[in-house]
N, CA, C and O atoms as a GROMACS GRO file, in nm:
protein
  604
    1MET      N    1  -1.695   0.000  -2.548
    1MET     CA    2  -1.617  -0.064  -2.444
    1MET      C    3  -1.471  -0.022  -2.458
    1MET      O    4  -1.413  -0.032  -2.567
    2SER      N    5  -1.413   0.025  -2.351
    2SER     CA    6  -1.273   0.070  -2.357
    2SER      C    7  -1.179  -0.049  -2.343
    2SER      O    8  -1.213  -0.151  -2.283
    3SER      N    9  -1.060  -0.034  -2.400
    3SER     CA   10  -0.962  -0.142  -2.392
    3SER      C   11  -0.896  -0.140  -2.255
    3SER      O   12  -0.884  -0.035  -2.192
    4PRO      N   13  -0.854  -0.256  -2.209
    4PRO     CA   14  -0.787  -0.262  -2.078
    4PRO      C   15  -0.659  -0.178  -2.078
    4PRO      O   16  -0.592  -0.164  -2.181
    5THR      N   17  -0.627  -0.123  -1.964
    5THR     CA   18  -0.506  -0.043  -1.950
    5THR      C   19  -0.422  -0.094  -1.834
    5THR      O   20  -0.472  -0.165  -1.746
    6ILE      N   21  -0.298  -0.058  -1.836
    6ILE     CA   22  -0.207  -0.090  -1.726
    6ILE      C   23  -0.201   0.034  -1.638
    6ILE      O   24  -0.168   0.143  -1.685
    7ARG      N   25  -0.235   0.018  -1.511
    7ARG     CA   26  -0.228   0.129  -1.415
    7ARG      C   27  -0.088   0.134  -1.355
    7ARG      O   28  -0.026   0.031  -1.332
    8VAL      N   29  -0.040   0.254  -1.330
    8VAL     CA   30   0.088   0.272  -1.262
    8VAL      C   31   0.058   0.333  -1.127
    8VAL      O   32  -0.003   0.440  -1.118
    9LEU      N   33   0.101   0.265  -1.021
    9LEU     CA   34   0.073   0.305  -0.883
    9LEU      C   35   0.200   0.330  -0.805
    9LEU      O   36   0.308   0.282  -0.840
   10ALA      N   37   0.185   0.407  -0.697
   10ALA     CA   38   0.292   0.426  -0.600
   10ALA      C   39   0.232   0.402  -0.462
   10ALA      O   40   0.132   0.463  -0.425
   11LEU      N   41   0.294   0.312  -0.387
   11LEU     CA   42   0.248   0.276  -0.253
   11LEU      C   43   0.358   0.305  -0.151
   11LEU      O   44   0.476   0.308  -0.185
   12CYS      N   45   0.317   0.325  -0.025
   12CYS     CA   46   0.415   0.352   0.080
   12CYS      C   47   0.394   0.257   0.197
   12CYS      O   48   0.280   0.234   0.239
   13LEU      N   49   0.503   0.203   0.250
   13LEU     CA   50   0.500   0.101   0.355
   13LEU      C   51   0.493   0.157   0.497
   13LEU      O   52   0.425   0.101   0.582
   14PHE      N   53   0.564   0.266   0.523
   14PHE     CA   54   0.580   0.322   0.658
   14PHE      C   55   0.633   0.216   0.755
   14PHE      O   56   0.585   0.202   0.867
   15HIS      N   57   0.733   0.142   0.708
   15HIS     CA   58   0.795   0.034   0.786
   15HIS      C   59   0.849   0.087   0.919
   15HIS      O   60   0.916   0.190   0.926
   16ARG      N   61   0.817   0.014   1.024
   16ARG     CA   62   0.871   0.048   1.156
   16ARG      C   63   0.858  -0.073   1.247
   16ARG      O   64   0.751  -0.132   1.259
   17ALA      N   65   0.968  -0.109   1.312
   17ALA     CA   66   0.971  -0.220   1.409
   17ALA      C   67   0.913  -0.348   1.353
   17ALA      O   68   0.839  -0.419   1.421
   18GLY      N   69   0.946  -0.379   1.227
   18GLY     CA   70   0.900  -0.503   1.166
   18GLY      C   71   0.757  -0.502   1.117
   18GLY      O   72   0.707  -0.606   1.073
   19CYS      N   73   0.690  -0.388   1.123
   19CYS     CA   74   0.551  -0.376   1.077
   19CYS      C   75   0.541  -0.278   0.961
   19CYS      O   76   0.626  -0.190   0.945
   20ILE      N   77   0.436  -0.295   0.881
   20ILE     CA   78   0.404  -0.199   0.776
   20ILE      C   79   0.259  -0.157   0.795
   20ILE      O   80   0.182  -0.225   0.862
   21LEU      N   81   0.222  -0.045   0.735
   21LEU     CA   82   0.085   0.007   0.745
   21LEU      C   83   0.006  -0.041   0.624
   21LEU      O   84   0.045  -0.017   0.509
   22VAL      N   85  -0.106  -0.110   0.650
   22VAL     CA   86  -0.188  -0.163   0.541
   22VAL      C   87  -0.336  -0.134   0.561
   22VAL      O   88  -0.385  -0.121   0.673
   23ASN      N   89  -0.404  -0.124   0.450
   23ASN     CA   90  -0.549  -0.113   0.447
   23ASN      C   91  -0.602  -0.254   0.424
   23ASN      O   92  -0.555  -0.324   0.334
   24GLU      N   93  -0.698  -0.296   0.505
   24GLU     CA   94  -0.760  -0.427   0.485
   24GLU      C   95  -0.886  -0.407   0.401
   24GLU      O   96  -0.968  -0.320   0.430
   25ALA      N   97  -0.900  -0.488   0.297
   25ALA     CA   98  -1.013  -0.475   0.206
   25ALA      C   99  -1.073  -0.613   0.179
   25ALA      O  100  -1.022  -0.715   0.226
   26HIS      N  101  -1.182  -0.614   0.103
   26HIS     CA  102  -1.254  -0.737   0.075
   26HIS      C  103  -1.297  -0.739  -0.071
   26HIS      O  104  -1.348  -0.640  -0.123
   27ASP      N  105  -1.275  -0.852  -0.136
   27ASP     CA  106  -1.327  -0.875  -0.271
   27ASP      C  107  -1.448  -0.967  -0.256
   27ASP      O  108  -1.430  -1.087  -0.234
   28PRO      N  109  -1.571  -0.913  -0.268
   28PRO     CA  110  -1.689  -0.996  -0.246
   28PRO      C  111  -1.709  -1.103  -0.353
   28PRO      O  112  -1.775  -1.204  -0.326
   29VAL      N  113  -1.656  -1.084  -0.472
   29VAL     CA  114  -1.670  -1.184  -0.576
   29VAL      C  115  -1.592  -1.311  -0.538
   29VAL      O  116  -1.642  -1.422  -0.553
   30LYS      N  117  -1.470  -1.293  -0.489
   30LYS     CA  118  -1.388  -1.406  -0.444
   30LYS      C  119  -1.417  -1.442  -0.299
   30LYS      O  120  -1.374  -1.547  -0.250
   31ASP      N  121  -1.490  -1.355  -0.229
   31ASP     CA  122  -1.510  -1.364  -0.084
   31ASP      C  123  -1.374  -1.378  -0.015
   31ASP      O  124  -1.351  -1.470   0.063
   32GLN      N  125  -1.286  -1.283  -0.046
   32GLN     CA  126  -1.151  -1.285   0.009
   32GLN      C  127  -1.115  -1.150   0.070
   32GLN      O  128  -1.133  -1.045   0.008
   33ARG      N  129  -1.064  -1.155   0.192
   33ARG     CA  130  -1.008  -1.037   0.255
   33ARG      C  131  -0.860  -1.033   0.217
   33ARG      O  132  -0.797  -1.137   0.195
   34PHE      N  133  -0.804  -0.911   0.210
   34PHE     CA  134  -0.664  -0.895   0.174
   34PHE      C  135  -0.613  -0.762   0.228
   34PHE      O  136  -0.691  -0.678   0.272
   35CYS      N  137  -0.482  -0.744   0.225
   35CYS     CA  138  -0.417  -0.621   0.271
   35CYS      C  139  -0.335  -0.560   0.160
   35CYS      O  140  -0.282  -0.630   0.073
   36ARG      N  141  -0.326  -0.427   0.164
   36ARG     CA  142  -0.244  -0.354   0.068
   36ARG      C  143  -0.195  -0.226   0.133
   36ARG      O  144  -0.271  -0.160   0.204
   37PRO      N  145  -0.068  -0.188   0.111
   37PRO     CA  146  -0.020  -0.060   0.162
   37PRO      C  147  -0.099   0.056   0.100
   37PRO      O  148  -0.166   0.040  -0.002
   38LEU      N  149  -0.089   0.172   0.162
   38LEU     CA  150  -0.161   0.289   0.114
   38LEU      C  151  -0.087   0.355  -0.002
   38LEU      O  152   0.034   0.342  -0.016
   39GLY      N  153  -0.162   0.425  -0.083
   39GLY     CA  154  -0.109   0.496  -0.198
   39GLY      C  155  -0.211   0.492  -0.309
   39GLY      O  156  -0.330   0.470  -0.283
   40GLY      N  157  -0.167   0.513  -0.431
   40GLY     CA  158  -0.262   0.511  -0.541
   40GLY      C  159  -0.198   0.544  -0.674
   40GLY      O  160  -0.076   0.536  -0.691
   41GLY      N  161  -0.283   0.582  -0.767
   41GLY     CA  162  -0.241   0.605  -0.904
   41GLY      C  163  -0.152   0.727  -0.922
   41GLY      O  164  -0.166   0.828  -0.852
   42ILE      N  165  -0.062   0.716  -1.016
   42ILE     CA  166   0.026   0.826  -1.053
   42ILE      C  167  -0.042   0.902  -1.166
   42ILE      O  168  -0.081   0.842  -1.266
   43GLU      N  169  -0.057   1.032  -1.151
   43GLU     CA  170  -0.121   1.114  -1.253
   43GLU      C  171  -0.019   1.153  -1.360
   43GLU      O  172   0.102   1.158  -1.334
   44PHE      N  173  -0.068   1.181  -1.480
   44PHE     CA  174   0.019   1.221  -1.590
   44PHE      C  175   0.102   1.344  -1.548
   44PHE      O  176   0.047   1.442  -1.497
   45GLY      N  177   0.233   1.337  -1.571
   45GLY     CA  178   0.321   1.448  -1.538
   45GLY      C  179   0.366   1.451  -1.393
   45GLY      O  180   0.439   1.542  -1.353
   46GLU      N  181   0.323   1.355  -1.314
   46GLU     CA  182   0.356   1.350  -1.171
   46GLU      C  183   0.459   1.240  -1.148
   46GLU      O  184   0.447   1.131  -1.203
   47THR      N  185   0.560   1.268  -1.068
   47THR     CA  186   0.655   1.163  -1.034
   47THR      C  187   0.590   1.065  -0.936
   47THR      O  188   0.492   1.099  -0.870
   48SER      N  189   0.645   0.946  -0.929
   48SER     CA  190   0.590   0.847  -0.836
   48SER      C  191   0.605   0.892  -0.691
   48SER      O  192   0.516   0.870  -0.610
   49ALA      N  193   0.717   0.956  -0.659
   49ALA     CA  194   0.737   1.006  -0.521
   49ALA      C  195   0.633   1.112  -0.487
   49ALA      O  196   0.577   1.112  -0.378
   50ARG      N  197   0.608   1.202  -0.580
   50ARG     CA  198   0.507   1.306  -0.557
   50ARG      C  199   0.368   1.246  -0.543
   50ARG      O  200   0.286   1.294  -0.464
   51ALA      N  201   0.341   1.139  -0.619
   51ALA     CA  202   0.212   1.071  -0.609
   51ALA      C  203   0.191   1.012  -0.470
   51ALA      O  204   0.081   1.021  -0.414
   52VAL      N  205   0.296   0.952  -0.413
   52VAL     CA  206   0.285   0.897  -0.277
   52VAL      C  207   0.252   1.008  -0.178
   52VAL      O  208   0.162   0.994  -0.096
   53VAL      N  209   0.324   1.118  -0.186
   53VAL     CA  210   0.300   1.231  -0.095
   53VAL      C  211   0.156   1.279  -0.108
   53VAL      O  212   0.088   1.300  -0.008
   54ARG      N  213   0.109   1.297  -0.231
   54ARG     CA  214  -0.028   1.345  -0.256
   54ARG      C  215  -0.131   1.245  -0.204
   54ARG      O  216  -0.226   1.283  -0.135
   55GLU      N  217  -0.113   1.119  -0.238
   55GLU     CA  218  -0.210   1.017  -0.198
   55GLU      C  219  -0.223   1.006  -0.046
   55GLU      O  220  -0.334   0.995   0.007
   56ILE      N  221  -0.111   1.008   0.025
   56ILE     CA  222  -0.116   0.996   0.171
   56ILE      C  223  -0.180   1.120   0.231
   56ILE      O  224  -0.254   1.111   0.329
   57LYS      N  225  -0.152   1.236   0.175
   57LYS     CA  226  -0.217   1.360   0.221
   57LYS      C  227  -0.368   1.351   0.199
   57LYS      O  228  -0.446   1.388   0.288
   58GLU      N  229  -0.411   1.302   0.082
   58GLU     CA  230  -0.553   1.289   0.052
   58GLU      C  231  -0.620   1.184   0.139
   58GLU      O  232  -0.731   1.205   0.188
   59GLU      N  233  -0.554   1.069   0.159
   59GLU     CA  234  -0.616   0.957   0.230
   59GLU      C  235  -0.615   0.975   0.382
   59GLU      O  236  -0.714   0.945   0.448
   60LEU      N  237  -0.502   1.024   0.436
   60LEU     CA  238  -0.487   1.034   0.582
   60LEU      C  239  -0.475   1.176   0.634
   60LEU      O  240  -0.484   1.199   0.754
   61GLY      N  241  -0.454   1.272   0.544
   61GLY     CA  242  -0.431   1.409   0.589
   61GLY      C  243  -0.296   1.425   0.655
   61GLY      O  244  -0.277   1.516   0.736
   62ALA      N  245  -0.200   1.338   0.621
   62ALA     CA  246  -0.070   1.336   0.688
   62ALA      C  247   0.042   1.371   0.591
   62ALA      O  248   0.035   1.341   0.472
   63GLU      N  249   0.144   1.436   0.644
   63GLU     CA  250   0.264   1.468   0.568
   63GLU      C  251   0.366   1.356   0.586
   63GLU      O  252   0.372   1.293   0.692
   64ILE      N  253   0.444   1.330   0.480
   64ILE     CA  254   0.547   1.226   0.490
   64ILE      C  255   0.682   1.280   0.446
   64ILE      O  256   0.691   1.377   0.370
   65THR      N  257   0.787   1.216   0.496
   65THR     CA  258   0.924   1.256   0.468
   65THR      C  259   1.008   1.132   0.440
   65THR      O  260   0.961   1.019   0.454
   66ASN      N  261   1.132   1.154   0.401
   66ASN     CA  262   1.233   1.048   0.384
   66ASN      C  263   1.186   0.933   0.296
   66ASN      O  264   1.202   0.816   0.333
   67LEU      N  265   1.128   0.965   0.182
   67LEU     CA  266   1.084   0.860   0.089
   67LEU      C  267   1.205   0.791   0.028
   67LEU      O  268   1.302   0.855  -0.012
   68ARG      N  269   1.197   0.657   0.021
   68ARG     CA  270   1.300   0.576  -0.041
   68ARG      C  271   1.231   0.470  -0.127
   68ARG      O  272   1.142   0.400  -0.079
   69LEU      N  273   1.273   0.458  -0.251
   69LEU     CA  274   1.217   0.355  -0.338
   69LEU      C  275   1.272   0.219  -0.294
   69LEU      O  276   1.393   0.200  -0.287
   70VAL      N  277   1.182   0.126  -0.266
   70VAL     CA  278   1.220  -0.009  -0.222
   70VAL      C  279   1.229  -0.102  -0.342
   70VAL      O  280   1.317  -0.188  -0.348
   71GLY      N  281   1.137  -0.086  -0.437
   71GLY     CA  282   1.138  -0.173  -0.553
   71GLY      C  283   1.016  -0.149  -0.640
   71GLY      O  284   0.930  -0.066  -0.608
   72THR      N  285   1.010  -0.223  -0.749
   72THR     CA  286   0.899  -0.213  -0.844
   72THR      C  287   0.845  -0.353  -0.868
   72THR      O  288   0.921  -0.448  -0.884
   73LEU      N  289   0.713  -0.364  -0.869
   73LEU     CA  290   0.647  -0.492  -0.890
   73LEU      C  291   0.550  -0.482  -1.006
   73LEU      O  292   0.496  -0.374  -1.035
   74GLU      N  293   0.527  -0.593  -1.073
   74GLU     CA  294   0.422  -0.602  -1.173
   74GLU      C  295   0.314  -0.693  -1.115
   74GLU      O  296   0.343  -0.804  -1.072
   75ASN      N  297   0.191  -0.645  -1.115
   75ASN     CA  298   0.081  -0.715  -1.051
   75ASN      C  299  -0.029  -0.741  -1.154
   75ASN      O  300  -0.092  -0.646  -1.203
   76ILE      N  301  -0.053  -0.868  -1.186
   76ILE     CA  302  -0.162  -0.908  -1.275
   76ILE      C  303  -0.258  -0.987  -1.189
   76ILE      O  304  -0.220  -1.085  -1.126
   77PHE      N  305  -0.385  -0.944  -1.186
   77PHE     CA  306  -0.478  -0.995  -1.086
   77PHE      C  307  -0.621  -0.986  -1.136
   77PHE      O  308  -0.648  -0.933  -1.244
   78THR      N  309  -0.713  -1.038  -1.055
   78THR     CA  310  -0.856  -1.023  -1.078
   78THR      C  311  -0.915  -0.966  -0.950
   78THR      O  312  -0.891  -1.018  -0.841
   79TYR      N  313  -0.993  -0.859  -0.964
   79TYR     CA  314  -1.060  -0.795  -0.850
   79TYR      C  315  -1.202  -0.759  -0.893
   79TYR      O  316  -1.223  -0.702  -0.999
   80LEU      N  317  -1.298  -0.794  -0.809
   80LEU     CA  318  -1.440  -0.772  -0.839
   80LEU      C  319  -1.478  -0.837  -0.973
   80LEU      O  320  -1.563  -0.786  -1.046
   81GLY      N  321  -1.413  -0.950  -1.003
   81GLY     CA  322  -1.442  -1.024  -1.124
   81GLY      C  323  -1.382  -0.966  -1.251
   81GLY      O  324  -1.407  -1.018  -1.360
   82GLN      N  325  -1.302  -0.860  -1.238
   82GLN     CA  326  -1.243  -0.794  -1.355
   82GLN      C  327  -1.091  -0.810  -1.354
   82GLN      O  328  -1.029  -0.802  -1.248
   83PRO      N  329  -1.030  -0.834  -1.471
   83PRO     CA  330  -0.884  -0.845  -1.475
   83PRO      C  331  -0.820  -0.709  -1.454
   83PRO      O  332  -0.873  -0.606  -1.496
   84GLY      N  333  -0.704  -0.710  -1.389
   84GLY     CA  334  -0.628  -0.588  -1.366
   84GLY      C  335  -0.481  -0.611  -1.391
   84GLY      O  336  -0.431  -0.724  -1.381
   85HIS      N  337  -0.411  -0.504  -1.424
   85HIS     CA  338  -0.267  -0.511  -1.449
   85HIS      C  339  -0.208  -0.380  -1.399
   85HIS      O  340  -0.249  -0.272  -1.441
   86GLU      N  341  -0.112  -0.391  -1.307
   86GLU     CA  342  -0.050  -0.273  -1.246
   86GLU      C  343   0.101  -0.284  -1.247
   86GLU      O  344   0.157  -0.393  -1.234
   87ILE      N  345   0.165  -0.170  -1.262
   87ILE     CA  346   0.307  -0.155  -1.233
   87ILE      C  347   0.310  -0.075  -1.104
   87ILE      O  348   0.255   0.035  -1.098
   88VAL      N  349   0.373  -0.129  -1.000
   88VAL     CA  350   0.365  -0.070  -0.867
   88VAL      C  351   0.505  -0.031  -0.818
   88VAL      O  352   0.593  -0.116  -0.803
   89LEU      N  353   0.524   0.099  -0.794
   89LEU     CA  354   0.648   0.148  -0.733
   89LEU      C  355   0.626   0.150  -0.583
   89LEU      O  356   0.537   0.219  -0.533
   90VAL      N  357   0.708   0.074  -0.512
   90VAL     CA  358   0.692   0.057  -0.367
   90VAL      C  359   0.794   0.145  -0.296
   90VAL      O  360   0.915   0.131  -0.316
   91TYR      N  361   0.744   0.233  -0.212
   91TYR     CA  362   0.827   0.323  -0.133
   91TYR      C  363   0.818   0.290   0.014
   91TYR      O  364   0.721   0.231   0.060
   92ASP      N  365   0.921   0.329   0.088
   92ASP     CA  366   0.914   0.335   0.232
   92ASP      C  367   0.932   0.482   0.267
   92ASP      O  368   0.999   0.555   0.194
   93GLY      N  369   0.874   0.524   0.373
   93GLY     CA  370   0.883   0.664   0.415
   93GLY      C  371   0.846   0.676   0.561
   93GLY      O  372   0.817   0.577   0.629
   94GLU      N  373   0.848   0.798   0.608
   94GLU     CA  374   0.816   0.824   0.749
   94GLU      C  375   0.709   0.932   0.757
   94GLU      O  376   0.703   1.024   0.675
   95PHE      N  377   0.624   0.918   0.857
   95PHE     CA  378   0.529   1.024   0.885
   95PHE      C  379   0.603   1.140   0.949
   95PHE      O  380   0.689   1.119   1.035
   96ALA      N  381   0.572   1.262   0.908
   96ALA     CA  382   0.631   1.380   0.971
   96ALA      C  383   0.588   1.388   1.117
   96ALA      O  384   0.665   1.430   1.203
   97ASN      N  385   0.465   1.349   1.144
   97ASN     CA  386   0.412   1.345   1.280
   97ASN      C  387   0.437   1.205   1.336
   97ASN      O  388   0.362   1.112   1.307
   98HIS      N  389   0.542   1.190   1.416
   98HIS     CA  390   0.580   1.058   1.467
   98HIS      C  391   0.479   1.000   1.566
   98HIS      O  392   0.486   0.882   1.598
   99ARG      N  393   0.387   1.081   1.614
   99ARG     CA  394   0.284   1.029   1.705
   99ARG      C  395   0.190   0.933   1.633
   99ARG      O  396   0.122   0.853   1.698
  100LEU      N  397   0.184   0.940   1.501
  100LEU     CA  398   0.098   0.848   1.426
  100LEU      C  399   0.141   0.703   1.444
  100LEU      O  400   0.058   0.612   1.433
  101TYR      N  401   0.269   0.681   1.472
  101TYR     CA  402   0.317   0.544   1.493
  101TYR      C  403   0.265   0.484   1.623
  101TYR      O  404   0.267   0.362   1.639
  102ASP      N  405   0.220   0.566   1.715
  102ASP     CA  406   0.169   0.516   1.843
  102ASP      C  407   0.022   0.477   1.837
  102ASP      O  408  -0.031   0.420   1.933
  103GLN      N  409  -0.045   0.506   1.726
  103GLN     CA  410  -0.186   0.475   1.711
  103GLN      C  411  -0.202   0.328   1.669
  103GLN      O  412  -0.125   0.280   1.585
  104PRO      N  413  -0.301   0.257   1.724
  104PRO     CA  414  -0.322   0.118   1.680
  104PRO      C  415  -0.371   0.108   1.537
  104PRO      O  416  -0.348   0.008   1.470
  105PHE      N  417  -0.438   0.213   1.489
  105PHE     CA  418  -0.482   0.220   1.350
  105PHE      C  419  -0.496   0.367   1.313
  105PHE      O  420  -0.504   0.454   1.400
  106LEU      N  421  -0.497   0.393   1.184
  106LEU     CA  422  -0.516   0.528   1.132
  106LEU      C  423  -0.642   0.530   1.047
  106LEU      O  424  -0.660   0.444   0.961
  107SER      N  425  -0.728   0.626   1.070
  107SER     CA  426  -0.850   0.639   0.992
  107SER      C  427  -0.824   0.726   0.870
  107SER      O  428  -0.755   0.828   0.878
  108GLY      N  429  -0.881   0.684   0.759
  108GLY     CA  430  -0.864   0.760   0.636
  108GLY      C  431  -0.987   0.750   0.549
  108GLY      O  432  -1.087   0.690   0.588
  109SER      N  433  -0.978   0.809   0.430
  109SER     CA  434  -1.089   0.797   0.335
  109SER      C  435  -1.033   0.778   0.194
  109SER      O  436  -0.932   0.838   0.156
  110GLU      N  437  -1.102   0.693   0.120
  110GLU     CA  438  -1.067   0.666  -0.019
  110GLU      C  439  -1.104   0.786  -0.105
  110GLU      O  440  -1.170   0.879  -0.058
  111SER      N  441  -1.062   0.785  -0.231
  111SER     CA  442  -1.091   0.896  -0.321
  111SER      C  443  -1.241   0.914  -0.343
  111SER      O  444  -1.286   1.024  -0.376
  112ASP      N  445  -1.319   0.806  -0.326
  112ASP     CA  446  -1.464   0.816  -0.342
  112ASP      C  447  -1.533   0.858  -0.212
  112ASP      O  448  -1.656   0.865  -0.206
  113GLY      N  449  -1.453   0.884  -0.108
  113GLY     CA  450  -1.508   0.927   0.020
  113GLY      C  451  -1.537   0.815   0.118
  113GLY      O  452  -1.569   0.842   0.234
  114SER      N  453  -1.526   0.691   0.075
  114SER     CA  454  -1.555   0.581   0.167
  114SER      C  455  -1.442   0.570   0.271
  114SER      O  456  -1.324   0.577   0.238
  115PRO      N  457  -1.482   0.553   0.398
  115PRO     CA  458  -1.383   0.548   0.506
  115PRO      C  459  -1.310   0.414   0.511
  115PRO      O  460  -1.362   0.312   0.465
  116PHE      N  461  -1.190   0.417   0.566
  116PHE     CA  462  -1.115   0.294   0.591
  116PHE      C  463  -1.028   0.314   0.713
  116PHE      O  464  -1.007   0.426   0.760
  117GLN      N  465  -0.978   0.203   0.764
  117GLN     CA  466  -0.881   0.206   0.873
  117GLN      C  467  -0.758   0.129   0.829
  117GLN      O  468  -0.769   0.018   0.777
  118ALA      N  469  -0.641   0.188   0.850
  118ALA     CA  470  -0.514   0.123   0.817
  118ALA      C  471  -0.450   0.076   0.946
  118ALA      O  472  -0.451   0.147   1.047
  119TYR      N  473  -0.394  -0.044   0.943
  119TYR     CA  474  -0.339  -0.108   1.062
  119TYR      C  475  -0.192  -0.139   1.043
  119TYR      O  476  -0.145  -0.161   0.932
  120TRP      N  477  -0.119  -0.142   1.155
  120TRP     CA  478   0.021  -0.184   1.156
  120TRP      C  479   0.021  -0.336   1.164
  120TRP      O  480  -0.037  -0.393   1.257
  121ARG      N  481   0.085  -0.402   1.069
  121ARG     CA  482   0.088  -0.548   1.065
  121ARG      C  483   0.230  -0.598   1.039
  121ARG      O  484   0.305  -0.540   0.960
  122ASP      N  485   0.264  -0.708   1.108
  122ASP     CA  486   0.394  -0.771   1.081
  122ASP      C  487   0.371  -0.890   0.988
  122ASP      O  488   0.257  -0.923   0.956
  123GLN      N  489   0.480  -0.953   0.945
  123GLN     CA  490   0.469  -1.056   0.843
  123GLN      C  491   0.386  -1.176   0.886
  123GLN      O  492   0.330  -1.245   0.800
  124SER      N  493   0.376  -1.202   1.015
  124SER     CA  494   0.298  -1.317   1.060
  124SER      C  495   0.149  -1.300   1.036
  124SER      O  496   0.075  -1.398   1.038
  125TYR      N  497   0.104  -1.177   1.012
  125TYR     CA  498  -0.037  -1.151   0.989
  125TYR      C  499  -0.082  -1.199   0.851
  125TYR      O  500  -0.199  -1.236   0.832
  126PHE      N  501   0.009  -1.199   0.755
  126PHE     CA  502  -0.026  -1.231   0.617
  126PHE      C  503  -0.019  -1.381   0.593
  126PHE      O  504   0.073  -1.448   0.639
  127SER      N  505  -0.117  -1.433   0.520
  127SER     CA  506  -0.126  -1.576   0.494
  127SER      C  507  -0.208  -1.598   0.367
  127SER      O  508  -0.248  -1.502   0.301
  128ALA      N  509  -0.233  -1.724   0.334
  128ALA     CA  510  -0.319  -1.753   0.219
  128ALA      C  511  -0.460  -1.699   0.242
  128ALA      O  512  -0.528  -1.663   0.146
  129ASN      N  513  -0.503  -1.694   0.367
  129ASN     CA  514  -0.636  -1.643   0.400
  129ASN      C  515  -0.639  -1.490   0.414
  129ASN      O  516  -0.746  -1.430   0.411
  130MET      N  517  -0.523  -1.428   0.428
  130MET     CA  518  -0.512  -1.282   0.436
  130MET      C  519  -0.387  -1.242   0.358
  130MET      O  520  -0.286  -1.206   0.418
  131PRO      N  521  -0.395  -1.248   0.224
  131PRO     CA  522  -0.276  -1.217   0.145
  131PRO      C  523  -0.240  -1.068   0.148
  131PRO      O  524  -0.325  -0.982   0.172
  132LEU      N  525  -0.114  -1.042   0.123
  132LEU     CA  526  -0.061  -0.907   0.110
  132LEU      C  527  -0.042  -0.882  -0.039
  132LEU      O  528   0.031  -0.954  -0.106
  133TYR      N  529  -0.108  -0.778  -0.089
  133TYR     CA  530  -0.096  -0.740  -0.229
  133TYR      C  531  -0.025  -0.607  -0.240
  133TYR      O  532  -0.030  -0.528  -0.146
  134PRO      N  533   0.040  -0.578  -0.352
  134PRO     CA  534   0.042  -0.654  -0.476
  134PRO      C  535   0.125  -0.782  -0.465
  134PRO      O  536   0.208  -0.798  -0.375
  135HIS      N  537   0.098  -0.874  -0.560
  135HIS     CA  538   0.174  -0.999  -0.563
  135HIS      C  539   0.323  -0.969  -0.564
  135HIS      O  540   0.370  -0.881  -0.636
  136GLY      N  541   0.398  -1.043  -0.483
  136GLY     CA  542   0.542  -1.027  -0.477
  136GLY      C  543   0.588  -0.930  -0.370
  136GLY      O  544   0.708  -0.921  -0.344
  137LEU      N  545   0.496  -0.857  -0.307
  137LEU     CA  546   0.537  -0.759  -0.206
  137LEU      C  547   0.599  -0.825  -0.083
  137LEU      O  548   0.701  -0.778  -0.032
  138ARG      N  549   0.538  -0.930  -0.035
  138ARG     CA  550   0.592  -0.998   0.083
  138ARG      C  551   0.736  -1.044   0.059
  138ARG      O  552   0.822  -1.027   0.145
  139GLU      N  553   0.760  -1.102  -0.057
  139GLU     CA  554   0.895  -1.149  -0.090
  139GLU      C  555   0.993  -1.032  -0.104
  139GLU      O  556   1.108  -1.043  -0.061
  140LEU      N  557   0.948  -0.922  -0.162
  140LEU     CA  558   1.032  -0.803  -0.173
  140LEU      C  559   1.071  -0.751  -0.036
  140LEU      O  560   1.187  -0.716  -0.013
  141LEU      N  561   0.976  -0.746   0.056
  141LEU     CA  562   1.004  -0.697   0.191
  141LEU      C  563   1.097  -0.791   0.266
  141LEU      O  564   1.184  -0.745   0.341
  142GLN      N  565   1.080  -0.919   0.247
  142GLN     CA  566   1.171  -1.015   0.310
  142GLN      C  567   1.311  -1.002   0.253
  142GLN      O  568   1.409  -1.007   0.328
  143ALA      N  569   1.324  -0.984   0.123
  143ALA     CA  570   1.456  -0.969   0.059
  143ALA      C  571   1.526  -0.844   0.105
  143ALA      O  572   1.649  -0.843   0.114
  144ARG      N  573   1.452  -0.739   0.136
  144ARG     CA  574   1.509  -0.612   0.181
  144ARG      C  575   1.517  -0.604   0.334
  144ARG      O  576   1.552  -0.501   0.390
  145SER      N  577   1.483  -0.715   0.401
  145SER     CA  578   1.485  -0.725   0.548
  145SER      C  579   1.395  -0.621   0.616
  145SER      O  580   1.425  -0.578   0.727
  146LEU      N  581   1.288  -0.582   0.551
  146LEU     CA  582   1.199  -0.482   0.609
  146LEU      C  583   1.099  -0.540   0.708
  146LEU      O  584   1.030  -0.465   0.776
  147PHE      N  585   1.091  -0.670   0.716
  147PHE     CA  586   1.006  -0.731   0.819
  147PHE      C  587   1.085  -0.760   0.946
  147PHE      O  588   1.029  -0.809   1.044
  148ASN      N  589   1.215  -0.728   0.945
  148ASN     CA  590   1.296  -0.746   1.065
  148ASN      C  591   1.275  -0.629   1.158
  148ASN      O  592   1.260  -0.516   1.112
  149HIS      N  593   1.273  -0.652   1.288
  149HIS     CA  594   1.253  -0.544   1.385
  149HIS      C  595   1.368  -0.443   1.382
  149HIS      O  596   1.346  -0.325   1.408
  150ALA      N  597   1.489  -0.488   1.352
  150ALA     CA  598   1.605  -0.399   1.357
  150ALA      C  599   1.627  -0.324   1.226
  150ALA      O  600   1.711  -0.234   1.220
  151ALA      N  601   1.554  -0.361   1.123
  151ALA     CA  602   1.577  -0.300   0.991
  151ALA      C  603   1.541  -0.152   0.989
  151ALA      O  604   1.555  -0.087   0.885
   0.00000   0.00000   0.00000
């Protein structure tokens, strides 16, 4: 049995007009739906910014520009009945193809090949019944005024 590890992730918001891009997922053990921005693990020797670019290219086939670090969060959680611990670098950025912002959702695929759809959501979408993860992200976005339409 391997010892638990702390994962280091980089996620991207793609903030625009008070909305962010999120993947909706489900934890069947808790029977809970939740949202999380797109991105993933940082590989050894890779910067967090480069990881975001790679992950979005792999997941959506899209190029991104103008990356800006918004903040860093520590996320301790349980998913699928297993404890998890993550350090999450949260970025905002822009799609090189601005037409992607006009789509109601973006289709992508996870690293295991399973398909997903990412949706544009504003802060009113998130609640106790549809939390935004990682923990603390909603508060970080509110503190940085990223849920404001003019931001």
